[in-house]
C-alpha positions in Angstrom: 0.1 0.1 0.0 1.1 3.4 -0.8 2.2 5.6 2.1 0.0 8.5 2.9 1.7 11.9 2.8 1.4 14.0 6.0 -0.5 16.8 4.2 -3.3 14.0 3.3 -3.0 12.8 6.7 -3.4 16.2 8.0 -6.6 17.0 5.6 -8.1 13.6 6.5 -8.0 14.3 10.2 -9.5 17.8 9.6 -12.3 16.3 7.6 -13.4 13.6 9.9 -13.1 16.0 13.0 -16.0 17.7 11.6 -18.3 14.8 12.0 -19.5 13.9 15.5 -18.7 10.6 16.8 -22.1 9.6 17.5 -25.5 11.0 16.3 -26.4 14.6 17.7 -29.8 13.7 18.4 -31.9 10.5 19.5 -33.3 10.5 15.8 -31.6 11.7 12.6 -32.5 15.2 11.7 -33.3 16.0 7.9 -33.2 19.3 5.9 -33.9 20.2 2.5 -32.4 22.2 -0.6 -35.3 22.2 -3.1 -34.7 23.9 -6.4 -37.7 25.1 -8.6 -37.9 26.3 -12.3 -39.6 29.6 -12.4 -41.5 30.3 -15.9 -43.3 32.8 -17.8 -47.0 31.8 -18.9 -45.7 30.7 -22.0 -43.3 28.3 -20.1 -40.0 30.1 -21.2 -37.7 30.7 -18.2 -38.6 33.7 -15.8 -36.7 36.1 -13.9 -35.7 35.1 -10.4 -34.9 38.5 -9.4 -38.5 39.6 -10.1 -39.5 36.8 -7.5 -37.1 37.7 -4.9 -38.2 41.3 -5.2 -41.9 40.3 -4.7 -41.0 38.2 -1.9 -39.1 40.9 0.0 -42.0 43.3 -0.7 -44.6 40.7 0.7 -42.4 40.2 4.0 -40.5 42.9 5.5 -39.1 40.4 8.1 -36.7 38.5 5.5 -33.2 39.3 6.0 -31.8 40.4 2.5 -28.3 39.3 1.4 -27.2 41.0 -2.2 -24.1 40.8 -4.5 -22.9 42.6 -7.6 -22.7 46.0 -5.6 -26.3 45.6 -4.3 -27.8 44.9 -7.9 -28.6 41.3 -7.4 -30.4 39.8 -4.2 -28.9 36.5 -3.5 -30.8 35.3 -0.6 -33.7 36.1 1.6 -33.7 34.4 5.2 -36.5 34.2 7.8 -35.6 35.8 11.1 -35.3 32.3 12.9 -33.3 30.8 9.9 -35.7 28.0 9.1 -36.4 29.3 5.6 -33.7 30.6 3.1 -34.8 31.6 -0.7 -31.5 31.6 -2.6 -30.8 32.3 -6.4 -29.0 29.3 -8.3 -26.8 28.8 -11.1 -29.7 29.5 -13.5 -31.6 32.9 -13.6 -34.9 30.9 -13.8 -34.2 28.7 -10.9 -34.9 29.6 -7.1 -33.9 27.3 -4.2 -35.8 27.0 -1.2 -33.8 25.7 1.8 -35.4 24.4 5.0 -34.3 22.6 8.1 -32.8 20.7 9.8 -35.8 19.2 11.6 -36.3 16.2 13.8 -39.0 14.6 11.4 -40.5 14.7 8.0 -43.5 16.0 9.5 -42.0 19.3 10.7 -40.2 19.3 7.5 -43.2 19.3 5.3 -45.0 21.9 7.4 -42.2 24.5 7.1 -41.6 23.8 3.4 -45.2 24.1 2.4 -45.2 27.5 4.2 -42.0 28.6 2.4 -43.3 27.4 -1.0 -46.7 28.9 -0.3 -45.1 32.4 -0.1 -43.0 31.8 -3.1 -46.3 30.8 -5.3 -47.9 34.0 -3.9 -45.0 36.0 -4.9 -44.8 34.4 -8.3 -48.6 35.1 -9.0 -48.3 38.8 -8.3 -45.5 38.7 -11.1 -47.4 36.6 -13.6 -45.0 33.9 -12.9 -45.3 30.1 -12.2 -43.3 27.9 -10.1 -43.1 24.3 -11.4 -42.6 21.1 -9.7 -40.2 19.3 -12.1 -36.3 19.0 -12.7 -35.6 21.3 -15.7 -36.7 24.2 -17.7 -39.2 22.8 -20.1 -38.9 25.1 -22.7 -35.9 27.4 -22.4 -32.6 25.5 -23.4 -29.6 25.5 -20.9 -27.2 28.3 -22.0 -24.6 30.6 -20.9 -27.2 33.4 -21.5 -29.4 31.4 -19.0 -26.6 31.4 -16.3 -26.4 33.9 -13.4 -23.5 36.2 -14.2 -21.3 35.0 -11.2 -17.4 35.1 -12.2 -16.6 31.9 -10.9 -19.6 30.1 -13.2 -17.8 31.6 -16.3 -14.6 30.1 -15.1 -16.2 26.9 -14.6 -17.5 27.1 -18.1 -14.2 27.7 -19.5 -12.7 24.6 -17.7 -15.5 22.2 -17.9 -16.9 22.9 -21.2 -20.6 22.9 -22.4 -21.4 20.3 -19.8 -21.4 22.6 -17.0 -24.2 24.8 -19.0 -27.0 22.2 -18.1 -26.8 23.7 -14.2 -28.3 26.7 -15.7 -31.5 24.6 -16.4 -31.7 21.9 -14.1 -33.7 21.7 -10.5 -32.9 19.0 -8.0 -34.3 18.1 -4.8 -31.4 17.8 -2.6 -31.9 16.1 1.1 -29.5 16.2 4.2 -29.6 13.7 6.4 -27.8 13.4 9.9 -24.9 10.9 10.0 -21.6 10.4 12.3 -18.0 9.7 11.7 -18.1 6.0 11.9 -20.9 5.7 9.3 -19.6 8.2 6.7 -18.3 5.6 4.4 -21.0 3.0 4.5 -23.8 5.4 4.2 -22.3 7.3 1.3 -21.7 4.0 -0.6 -25.1 2.6 0.2 -26.9 5.7 -0.9 -24.7 5.8 -4.1 -25.8 2.3 -4.7 -29.4 3.1 -4.3 -29.4 5.9 -7.1 -30.8 3.7 -9.9 -34.0 3.4 -7.5 -34.0 7.2 -6.6 -33.9 8.0 -10.3 -36.3 5.5 -11.3 -38.9 6.8 -8.5 -38.1 10.3 -8.9 -37.0 11.1 -12.2 -38.9 14.3 -13.4 -36.8 15.6 -16.2 -38.1 14.2 -19.2 -38.8 17.3 -21.1 -36.5 20.3 -22.0 -36.0 22.6 -24.8 -39.7 22.3 -25.7 -39.7 18.6 -26.5 -39.3 15.1 -24.9 -35.9 14.1 -24.0 -34.0 10.9 -24.7 -34.0 10.6 -20.8 -36.5 10.5 -18.0 -33.8 12.0 -15.9 -32.2 14.3 -18.3 -30.5 16.0 -15.1 -28.4 12.9 -14.7 -27.9 12.0 -18.3 -26.6 15.4 -19.4 -24.8 16.4 -16.4 -23.1 13.1 -16.5 -21.0 14.6 -19.3 -19.2 16.7 -17.1 -15.7 15.2 -16.6 -17.4 12.0 -17.5 -14.1 9.9 -18.0 -13.3 10.9 -14.3 -16.6 10.5 -12.6 -17.2 13.8 -11.4 -21.1 14.1 -11.5 -23.6 11.2 -10.5 -22.7 7.8 -9.8 -19.1 7.7 -8.4 -16.4 5.3 -10.1 -16.6 3.1 -7.2 -18.1 2.7 -3.6 -15.6 3.4 -0.6 -14.8 1.0 2.1 -13.5 3.7 4.6 -12.7 7.6 4.7 -9.1 7.1 3.3 -10.8 5.7 0.0 -13.0 8.3 -0.1 -10.4 11.1 0.2 -8.2 9.3 -2.3 -11.4 9.4 -4.8 -12.1 12.9 -4.3 -8.5 14.4 -4.2 -7.7 12.3 -7.6 -10.2 14.6 -9.5 -8.9 17.9 -11.0 -9.0 21.0 -8.6 -11.0 23.7 -10.7 -11.3 26.9 -8.8 -9.7 28.3 -5.6 -10.5 31.1 -3.2 -8.0 33.9 -3.2 -6.8 36.4 -0.2 -9.1 39.6 -0.2 -9.7 42.5 1.9 -12.7 44.1 3.0 -12.8 47.0 0.4 -12.6 43.8 -2.3 -15.0 41.7 -0.8 -18.5 41.9 -1.8 -21.1 40.1 0.5 -22.6 36.9 -1.2 -19.8 36.5 -3.8 -16.7 34.4 -3.5 -13.5 35.7 -5.1 -11.9 32.8 -7.0 -9.5 32.2 -9.7 -8.6 29.1 -11.7 -6.8 26.6 -9.3 -3.6 26.3 -11.6 -0.7 24.5 -10.6 2.3 25.1 -12.9 0.1 26.6 -15.2 -2.5 23.7 -15.5 -5.6 22.2 -13.9 -4.3 19.4 -12.0 -5.8 17.0 -9.3 -6.0 18.3 -5.9 -3.6 15.5 -4.6 -1.1 17.3 -6.8 -1.4 20.6 -5.0 -1.3 18.6 -1.6 2.0 17.0 -2.6 3.6 20.4 -3.6 2.3 22.0 -0.5 3.9 19.4 1.8 3.3 18.9 5.6 2.7 22.5 6.4 -0.6 22.5 4.4 -3.6 24.1 6.1 -6.4 25.2 3.9 -9.5 23.3 4.8 -11.6 26.4 3.0 -10.2 25.6 -0.3 -10.5 21.6 0.0 -14.3 22.4 0.8 -14.1 24.6 -2.5 -12.8 21.8 -4.3 -15.3 18.9 -2.9 -18.3 21.4 -3.6 -17.7 21.0 -7.2 -17.7 17.2 -7.0 -21.4 16.3 -7.6 -21.6 12.7 -6.8 -25.2 11.7 -6.0 -24.6 11.0 -2.6 -21.9 13.0 -0.8 -20.8 13.6 2.8 -20.9 17.2 3.9 -18.7 18.6 6.9 -20.6 21.9 7.2 -23.9 20.1 8.1 -22.5 16.9 9.4 -24.8 15.3 6.9 -24.9 13.0 3.8 -26.4 14.9 0.7 -28.7 12.9 -1.8 -28.6 14.9 -4.9 -30.0 12.7 -7.7 -33.6 13.3 -7.1 -35.5 16.0 -9.5 -37.9 18.4 -8.0 -41.2 16.5 -7.5 -44.7 17.5 -8.4 -46.4 19.7 -6.0 -48.8 16.9 -4.7 -46.2 14.6 -3.9 -43.2 16.7 -3.0 -42.0 14.9 0.2 -41.5 11.9 -1.7 -37.7 12.4 -2.3 -37.2 13.5 1.2 -38.9 10.3 2.8 -36.9 8.0 0.3 -33.5 9.7 1.2 -34.3 9.6 5.0 -35.3 5.8 4.4 -32.3 4.9 2.8 -29.9 6.3 5.4 -31.9 4.7 8.2 -31.9 1.3 6.3 -28.3 1.2 5.3 -27.1 -2.2 6.6 -30.4 -3.8 5.1 -29.8 -2.0 1.8 -26.4 -3.3 1.4 -27.6 -6.7 2.1 -30.2 -6.3 -0.2 -27.6 -5.2 -3.1 -25.4 -7.9 -2.3 -27.9 -10.7 -2.1 -31.2 -9.7 -3.6 -33.1 -10.4 -0.5 -35.7 -8.1 1.2 -35.7 -8.7 5.0 -38.9 -9.5 6.5 -40.4 -6.9 9.0 -39.1 -9.1 11.9 -35.5 -9.0 10.7 -35.3 -5.5 9.4 -33.9 -4.0 12.5 -30.7 -5.8 12.2 -27.8 -3.0 12.4 -24.8 -5.0 11.4 -23.4 -4.1 8.1 -22.7 -7.4 5.8 -19.6 -9.2 6.2 -16.8 -7.7 3.6 -19.6 -5.3 2.2 -17.3 -3.0 0.6 -15.3 -5.3 -1.7 -18.6 -7.3 -2.5 -20.4 -4.0 -3.4 -17.5 -3.2 -5.6 -18.0 -6.3 -7.3 -21.8 -5.3 -8.0 -20.9 -1.8 -9.2 -21.0 -2.6 -12.9 -24.4 -4.0 -12.4 -25.7 -1.1 -10.8 -24.2 1.4 -13.2 -26.0 -0.4 -15.9 -29.3 -0.2 -13.8 -28.3 3.7 -13.3 -28.5 3.9 -17.1 -31.7 2.1 -17.8 -33.2 4.2 -14.9 -32.2 7.4 -16.6 -33.2 6.4 -19.9 -36.6 4.7 -19.5 -37.4 5.0 -15.8 -39.9 2.5 -14.5 -40.8 1.0 -17.6 -37.6 -1.0 -17.4 -38.6 -4.3 -15.9 -35.1 -4.8 -14.1 -35.4 -1.2 -12.6 -38.7 -1.6 -11.4 -37.9 -4.9 -9.5 -34.6 -3.2 -8.0 -36.6 -0.1 -7.0 -39.6 -2.1 -5.5 -37.3 -3.9 -3.0 -35.4 -0.8 -2.1 -38.5 1.0 -1.5 -39.9 -1.6 0.6 -36.5 -1.6 2.9 -36.8 2.1 2.9 -40.5 2.1 4.3 -39.3 -0.5 7.1 -36.4 2.0 8.1 -39.0 4.9 8.3 -41.4 2.7 10.2 -38.7 1.9 12.7 -38.6 5.7 13.5 -42.0 5.2 15.1 -43.3 8.5 13.8 -45.6 7.7 11.2 -43.3 8.7 8.4 -43.7 6.0 5.7 -47.0 7.5 4.7 -44.8 10.0 2.6 -43.7 7.2 0.4 -47.2 6.2 -0.8 -46.7 8.3 -4.2 -43.7 6.1 -4.7 -45.6 2.8 -4.2 -48.1 4.3 -6.8 -45.7 5.1 -9.3 -44.4 1.5 -9.1 -48.0 -0.2 -9.6 -48.4 1.8 -13.0 -44.7 1.6 -14.0 -44.5 5.4 -14.5 -42.3 8.2 -12.7 -43.2 11.8 -13.2 -41.1 12.2 -16.2 -42.8 9.5 -18.0 -45.8 10.9 -17.3 -45.0 14.6 -18.5 -43.6 13.2 -21.9 -47.2 11.5 -22.1 -48.8 14.8 -21.1 -46.8 16.8 -23.7 -47.6 14.3 -26.4 -51.2 14.3 -25.8 -52.0 17.9 -24.7 -49.1 20.1 -25.9 -46.7 22.5 -23.8 -49.5 24.6 -22.3 -51.2 21.4 -21.1 -48.0 20.2 -19.5 -47.1 23.8 -18.0 -50.6 23.6 -16.3 -50.0 20.1 -14.8 -46.5 21.0 -13.6 -47.6 24.2 -11.9 -47.5 24.4 -8.1 
């Protein structure tokens, strides 16, 4: 085994020190970063700044953060911090951040309150907030991207694949974890991505027509540094934090924070430049090797890993695992991805056993908490199969029989995981069971609606 450099050892220790050794609460907490496309009446991308100004006018208690010399609102935050509205990479996308909360019921209540305000503000501007994972009419483009310098830099480094971020809307969920389970939970959640996409895919229409994918978000954003596995399903699961750190630092370091003084700094903007080493974009591990034992720049490691978009990834800021692969859901089933994500984390041992053996535990056996023997090496052997399921789920959703069967087992185990919490939270999974019954996820339904009724009908159906 290759020796680990002092700089890597220091980074790993600093990273793991940001997770508690045991869960911070009796039950895992959950938070949500829910992105929504905002459109004009004709379905073309709307201007989120109009929406933010309307929100600000409707609620004077919201704390405002601006950027670009005060010309652009970047966020609006409730006084208690439980709700935050933020702009996104795309000028037609708004994000609603809520949590953390002790249970799905509390998350649902606050999220619905937040989105209710958003919809009222949109109505006053003649805009619509959609429950889907992508702008249905306006194509991804540089023109649709928020004019932040770092976004332009990323476009120059990553190429056209980066532009898809301007049009997409995900439903990202954070679930509480602790240090000993970082690798196992992250790997199990990544293994379940085919089921998440199959059940929650909702980006089957873009640029005014049906896509070749039911989850265009995963399909097209997977083109970003595809050979390196920077987005979506990672190249392999990880057995421990050292393997995870090797995986992340082997990827190119794209942009870095630079020193600034108070006069230069604008609130809401991060001053960044390309992370060049010897005139080139190189892996983060190369920067560590050159820095040597004295390296101490965790802020820039966070900048690096922020731009690694694996479907499940540990987050030090919140001490959570973030699950990223679900598209934004329809309004009447908006809690589905949150419930599924929480169930996945709660049922990690059972889900790993399921992937390795194909067996769904009975209710009596579902509470076993030990990880399967040699789980990591066995999961690595299953990764090609999971990658194939991932592609099938992106392409045809629940119409594929193998994907539907895999998703059904995963969903049952997640339901058991939620039931063990004893809070009545498995009810939020009912829409997913219904989708399985008809073998149709929201993207498949949207494609059928577009074909039968046209874009006007689809916008009406997607509107929250």
